[in-house]
matplotlib code that plots the C-alpha trace (Angstrom):
import matplotlib.pyplot as plt

x = [108.0, 106.5, 104.0, 103.3, 100.4, 99.0, 98.2, 97.0, 94.5, 93.4, 92.7, 90.4, 88.4, 85.4, 85.1, 88.5, 88.4, 90.7, 92.5, 92.9, 96.2, 97.8, 100.9, 100.2, 99.6, 97.0, 99.3, 100.9, 104.4, 105.2, 102.6, 103.5, 107.1, 109.5, 113.3, 115.4, 117.0, 120.3, 118.6, 116.6, 113.3, 111.3, 110.6, 108.6, 110.8, 109.8, 112.4, 112.3, 111.7, 114.9, 116.9, 115.5, 117.0, 120.5, 121.3, 119.6, 117.1, 118.2, 115.5, 116.5, 116.4, 118.3, 117.8, 119.3, 116.9, 118.0, 114.9, 116.7, 118.0, 114.5, 114.2, 116.7, 116.4, 114.7, 115.5, 112.1, 113.8, 115.3, 115.0, 112.4, 112.3, 114.6, 113.0, 110.8, 107.4, 108.6, 111.2, 108.6, 106.1, 108.8, 109.9, 106.3, 105.1, 108.3, 107.0, 104.0, 106.1, 108.5, 105.6, 104.4, 101.5, 99.9, 99.6, 96.8, 98.8, 100.7, 103.6, 104.2, 104.1, 106.6, 108.8, 109.2, 109.3, 112.7, 114.0, 115.1, 112.8, 109.3, 108.0, 109.1, 107.3, 104.2, 104.2, 104.5, 101.6, 99.5, 100.2, 99.4, 96.1, 95.1, 96.1, 94.4, 91.6, 92.4, 93.1, 96.5, 96.9, 100.3, 101.3, 103.2, 104.9, 104.0, 107.2, 106.5, 102.9, 104.1, 106.8, 104.3, 101.9, 104.8, 105.6, 101.9, 101.8, 104.9, 103.4, 100.2, 102.4, 104.2, 101.0, 99.8, 102.6, 101.6, 100.5, 102.0, 105.3, 107.0, 109.4, 108.4, 106.2, 105.3, 101.8, 103.1, 105.6, 107.7, 109.5, 106.3, 106.2, 106.1, 107.2, 110.0, 112.0, 109.9, 111.5, 114.8, 115.4, 113.3, 113.6, 114.3, 111.8, 109.1, 110.0, 109.7, 106.3, 104.9, 105.9, 104.6, 101.3, 100.6, 100.6, 102.6, 101.8, 104.5, 104.5, 104.0, 103.6, 100.8, 98.2, 95.4, 94.9, 94.3, 97.8, 99.2, 97.0, 97.6, 101.4, 101.0, 99.1, 101.8, 104.5, 102.6, 102.8, 99.9, 97.5, 95.5, 92.3, 90.7, 87.3, 88.9, 89.7, 86.1, 84.9, 87.4, 86.4, 82.8, 83.5, 85.3, 82.6, 79.8, 81.7, 82.1, 78.4, 77.4, 79.8, 78.4, 74.8, 75.7, 77.6, 75.2, 71.8, 71.7, 73.9, 71.5, 68.5, 70.0, 70.7, 67.0, 65.9, 68.0, 66.9, 63.2, 63.5, 65.3, 62.5, 59.9, 61.7, 61.9, 58.1, 57.6, 59.7, 56.8, 54.7, 53.0, 53.9, 57.2, 58.3, 57.5, 59.3, 62.4, 62.5, 62.0, 64.9, 67.1, 66.0, 66.6, 70.1, 70.8, 69.6, 71.4, 74.7, 73.9, 73.1, 76.2, 78.4, 77.0, 78.4, 81.6, 84.6, 84.9, 82.4, 81.8, 83.4, 80.9, 81.1, 77.9, 75.4, 71.9, 71.2, 68.7, 65.5, 65.2, 61.7, 63.4, 66.0, 63.8, 60.2, 58.3, 59.8, 63.3, 63.8, 65.8, 64.1]
y = [-112.5, -109.3, -109.2, -106.4, -104.5, -103.5, -107.1, -107.7, -104.9, -106.2, -109.6, -107.9, -106.4, -108.6, -107.1, -106.7, -104.5, -104.8, -101.5, -100.4, -98.8, -97.5, -95.4, -91.7, -92.1, -94.8, -97.4, -100.3, -100.7, -104.4, -105.8, -108.8, -107.8, -110.7, -111.2, -114.1, -116.2, -118.0, -121.3, -120.0, -119.8, -116.6, -114.8, -111.8, -108.7, -107.5, -106.4, -109.0, -107.6, -109.3, -107.8, -104.3, -104.0, -105.2, -101.8, -98.4, -97.4, -94.3, -92.9, -92.1, -88.3, -85.1, -85.2, -88.7, -89.2, -91.9, -93.4, -94.9, -91.4, -89.9, -90.9, -88.2, -84.4, -83.1, -79.6, -78.0, -75.0, -77.2, -76.3, -78.8, -77.3, -80.1, -83.0, -85.5, -86.7, -89.9, -87.9, -85.3, -88.0, -89.8, -86.6, -85.3, -88.6, -89.2, -87.3, -89.6, -92.7, -91.9, -92.0, -95.4, -94.3, -97.3, -96.0, -97.3, -96.5, -99.7, -97.8, -95.8, -99.0, -100.6, -97.5, -97.2, -101.0, -100.8, -99.1, -100.7, -98.4, -98.2, -101.6, -101.2, -97.8, -99.3, -102.1, -99.7, -97.7, -100.8, -101.9, -98.5, -98.4, -101.8, -100.8, -97.4, -98.0, -94.7, -94.3, -92.9, -89.7, -88.3, -84.9, -82.2, -79.0, -75.7, -75.8, -79.4, -78.5, -75.5, -77.7, -80.4, -77.8, -76.5, -80.0, -80.6, -77.5, -78.7, -82.2, -80.7, -78.8, -82.0, -84.0, -81.6, -82.9, -86.6, -86.9, -85.7, -84.5, -81.6, -82.3, -86.0, -88.3, -90.2, -90.1, -90.6, -88.6, -91.4, -89.1, -89.0, -92.7, -93.1, -96.7, -97.8, -98.5, -101.7, -103.3, -105.1, -103.8, -101.8, -103.3, -100.5, -102.0, -102.0, -98.5, -97.4, -99.1, -97.6, -94.1, -94.6, -96.3, -95.9, -99.7, -102.7, -106.5, -108.7, -112.5, -114.4, -118.0, -117.6, -120.4, -118.0, -114.3, -113.7, -115.0, -111.8, -109.7, -111.9, -111.6, -107.8, -107.7, -109.5, -107.3, -104.0, -103.5, -101.5, -103.3, -102.2, -104.2, -105.0, -106.5, -109.8, -110.7, -110.3, -112.3, -115.1, -115.2, -115.3, -118.2, -120.1, -119.4, -120.4, -123.6, -124.4, -123.8, -126.2, -128.8, -128.5, -128.8, -131.8, -133.6, -132.8, -132.8, -134.0, -137.0, -138.6, -137.7, -139.3, -142.5, -142.7, -141.7, -144.4, -147.1, -146.3, -146.0, -149.3, -151.0, -149.4, -150.6, -154.1, -154.1, -153.0, -155.9, -158.2, -156.3, -158.3, -155.5, -156.4, -152.7, -151.8, -154.9, -154.2, -150.5, -151.5, -154.0, -151.4, -148.8, -151.3, -151.9, -148.2, -147.4, -150.4, -149.0, -145.6, -147.1, -149.2, -146.2, -144.3, -146.9, -147.8, -145.9, -147.8, -149.1, -152.9, -155.0, -155.5, -158.7, -158.0, -155.2, -154.8, -152.7, -149.9, -151.0, -149.2, -148.0, -146.0, -144.6, -143.4, -142.8, -143.7, -140.8, -141.7, -138.9, -139.6, -139.3]
z = [-73.1, -74.3, -77.2, -79.5, -77.8, -81.2, -82.0, -78.5, -78.9, -82.3, -80.7, -78.2, -81.0, -81.8, -85.3, -86.9, -89.9, -92.9, -93.3, -96.9, -96.2, -99.3, -100.2, -100.3, -104.0, -103.4, -105.0, -103.2, -104.7, -104.8, -102.5, -104.6, -105.2, -105.0, -105.0, -106.2, -103.5, -103.8, -104.2, -107.2, -105.4, -105.1, -101.8, -100.9, -100.8, -97.4, -94.8, -92.1, -88.6, -87.3, -90.2, -89.6, -86.1, -87.1, -88.6, -88.0, -90.7, -92.5, -94.8, -98.4, -98.9, -98.4, -94.6, -94.1, -91.2, -88.8, -87.3, -84.3, -83.3, -83.3, -79.7, -78.9, -79.2, -82.3, -83.5, -83.9, -85.7, -88.5, -92.2, -93.6, -97.1, -98.6, -96.8, -98.7, -97.7, -95.9, -93.9, -92.9, -91.7, -89.7, -87.9, -87.3, -85.8, -83.8, -80.8, -80.5, -81.2, -78.4, -76.0, -77.2, -79.4, -81.2, -84.8, -86.9, -90.1, -91.1, -92.6, -89.4, -87.3, -89.7, -89.6, -85.9, -85.4, -86.9, -83.8, -80.4, -78.4, -80.0, -79.1, -75.4, -75.3, -76.9, -74.3, -71.4, -72.6, -73.0, -69.5, -68.1, -69.9, -68.6, -65.0, -65.0, -67.4, -69.1, -72.8, -73.6, -75.6, -76.6, -75.1, -76.9, -75.9, -77.6, -79.6, -80.8, -81.7, -83.8, -85.4, -86.3, -87.8, -89.9, -91.1, -91.9, -94.1, -96.0, -96.4, -97.9, -100.5, -101.5, -101.8, -104.4, -106.5, -106.3, -109.9, -113.2, -111.9, -113.8, -116.6, -116.7, -118.7, -115.6, -114.2, -110.6, -108.6, -107.3, -104.9, -102.8, -102.0, -98.3, -97.6, -100.0, -96.8, -96.4, -99.4, -99.4, -102.9, -105.4, -108.8, -111.3, -113.8, -111.1, -110.1, -113.7, -114.3, -111.1, -112.3, -115.8, -115.0, -111.3, -110.8, -111.7, -112.0, -110.5, -110.9, -107.6, -106.4, -103.8, -103.8, -102.8, -103.3, -99.6, -98.8, -100.2, -97.9, -94.9, -95.3, -95.7, -92.5, -90.5, -92.1, -91.6, -95.4, -96.9, -99.2, -102.1, -101.6, -105.0, -105.9, -107.1, -103.5, -102.5, -105.5, -104.7, -101.0, -102.0, -104.3, -101.6, -99.1, -101.5, -102.4, -98.7, -98.1, -100.9, -99.7, -96.1, -97.4, -99.4, -96.7, -93.8, -95.5, -99.2, -98.5, -96.0, -98.1, -101.2, -99.2, -98.2, -101.7, -103.4, -101.0, -101.4, -105.2, -105.3, -103.3, -105.6, -108.7, -107.2, -106.7, -110.3, -111.6, -111.0, -113.5, -116.3, -118.7, -120.4, -121.0, -117.4, -116.1, -118.2, -117.2, -113.5, -113.6, -115.1, -112.5, -109.7, -110.9, -111.2, -107.7, -106.3, -107.7, -106.2, -102.8, -102.9, -103.7, -100.7, -98.4, -100.2, -101.6, -104.9, -107.4, -107.6, -110.3, -113.1, -115.1, -117.0, -117.5, -118.6, -121.7, -121.2, -123.0, -126.4, -125.4, -122.6, -124.9, -127.7, -128.3, -131.5, -133.4, -132.6, -130.0, -126.9, -123.5]

ax = plt.figure().add_subplot(projection="3d")
ax.plot(x, y, z, "-o")
ax.set_aspect("equal")
plt.show()
């Protein structure tokens, strides 16, 4: 069984970095977007890999670019003036994709993974690199290089229109989103909010914040990494450290402490001073309970209890100790 070489390479990396891959507008449309299922539950609105390959992916836009057919001949003299940003990126990178180039960009991996040919080409390149020990670099003809440069120039023009589109109150040019194809459906309300504000908050049912980013990673969906994730992970790590210190160090120390304090209180119960004796008896009982709890799951049944001596509770002025 063949495995995706991209993940194979990532596993070889001792230090795996979290790529902050965004849409071209630096917004992640619906990283938390969800769709209603027939059973009433909510599921993330990603296109599943198995569903992607059932039908060819045709990008929305004037060019109606069929990603599956990019493995065939590409007209390097075509008119690109009507193509949108996602169509231009798909065509420009197709030359490398056909040769099995392992893209670092999550949206490009997701784009070409919808085809029947990209993963096989990727695998072939990975095997050749392992066999020869040489790193693969895609090759281009002079015509292809000139064509890709022409596309890059057009992409640069379109990127200048990312924000505050003409004849619109929106702050974001939604025509320049580069990965709407990754969503099963694009909720009109979500689309509108992204255009108006540049971001949108979508209800979700994830137990932990990192679950969103983890799912995005497996789905090759770009994530907008925010500080709340780091704060939560720090909180979880700090909580784990405290628990580890308590279980492996403080727990044993408290057992010894309670035992020795109980023995010391027992010694003091023989005091001739009534107040010291009463306080020692109370302390002995207190540490006895603590010691018992360290070795049992439940507290003992108490039929009677000793009142804390009033001299312990208050001083001569009525103030609590």
